N, C-alpha and C positions, 0 to 999 in steps of 0.2 A: 331206721328207714321209714319214710312216710308212704303209705299206700294210697292209691287213687281208686275210686269205686268201680270204674267201668272195665277194668282189666283184671283177670284172675291174679291172685297174689303170687302163685308159683311162677307165672310169666313175668311179673314185675321183678321177682328175684332173678330170673334168667337174664333180664335186661341189665340188672345191677352187676351181675357176675361178668357178663360180656363187657360192660364198661370198664370194670377193674382189669380185665385182661387187655383190652384195647389201650388203656392208658399206661400199661406196664406195671401197675401195682401188683398184679399177679402174673409173673413172667411164665413163659412156656417152660414146661418140664419142672415147674416148682409146685410144691404141695399147696393146696388151698384149704381154708378152714373146714373142719369136719362138719357133718350134718348137725350135730348137737351144738357146736360152737356157733355156726351161722344161725341156727334156729334161735339160740339165746340172744345173739346180737340183734336179730331182726324182731324178736318178740313173737315168733310164730311157732307153730307145732313143727317138730322135726320131720313129720311126714310130708309137710309142705315143701321143705327143703329137699327131701328125697325126690319128690316129683320134679323139682327144678333141676336137680342133678341128673335125673333120668333123661330129661329133655336135652340137656347139654351133652350127655353121653351120646344120645341119638344123633346129635348134630356134629359129633366128633370134635367137641370143644374141650371136654375133659375126659379123663379115664380113671378107673379105680385100680389101685395096686392093693390087692388083697392084704389086709392086715396093716397097711401103711396109710391108707386114705386116698383122697382124690387129688389128681394132678392135672395141670393144664397141658393139653396135648400139643405136641410140636405141630406148627402150622395153624394153630387156633386163630391167631390174629388175622391171617389171610382169609380163613373161612368165615370169620365174623364179619369182616369188611365186605366180602362178597355177598353174604346174606343180607346185610343192611343195605347194600347198594341195590340189590334186587327189590327189596321191600320199598326203598325210597322211590325207585323208578316205577314200580307197579302201583303203589298206593298214594304216596305223598305228592309226587310230581303231578299226576293228573288233577288232584285237588287244587294244587298251587296254580296250575295253568288255568283251570276253570275260574278260580277266584280272580286271577289277574285279568282274564278276558272280561269278566263281569264288571270289574272296576275300570275297564278301559285302559289298562296299562299295556303299552305296546311292547313287542319283542325287543325293540331297540332300547326302550327305557329299562327293561329288565337287564339287558346286557350291560348297559352303562352302570346300573346299580350294583351288579355283581362284579 
């Protein structure tokens, strides 16, 4: 995985894991890679992965079965979609709208393009 500088690595890991769940590569109620496995594949300290997993546990995306590992929680896909939808509406959409207005792109043009 290639990291970008402006966002903490653990949050980039969170985004990656969310993407794996959304696209179905990591199905609900299935085990996901261990902290050590993911740390090795990402080339990061396992503590960074622990922080990512803690974030995802707090969001109720994954859960830990003691002695067995981490699993994708039932309903995770719906929770991820809702969180990303809220983020898009509150952060990305206003920036998009401001840029479209600055460039003189009308609402009608946007509708046609979409």
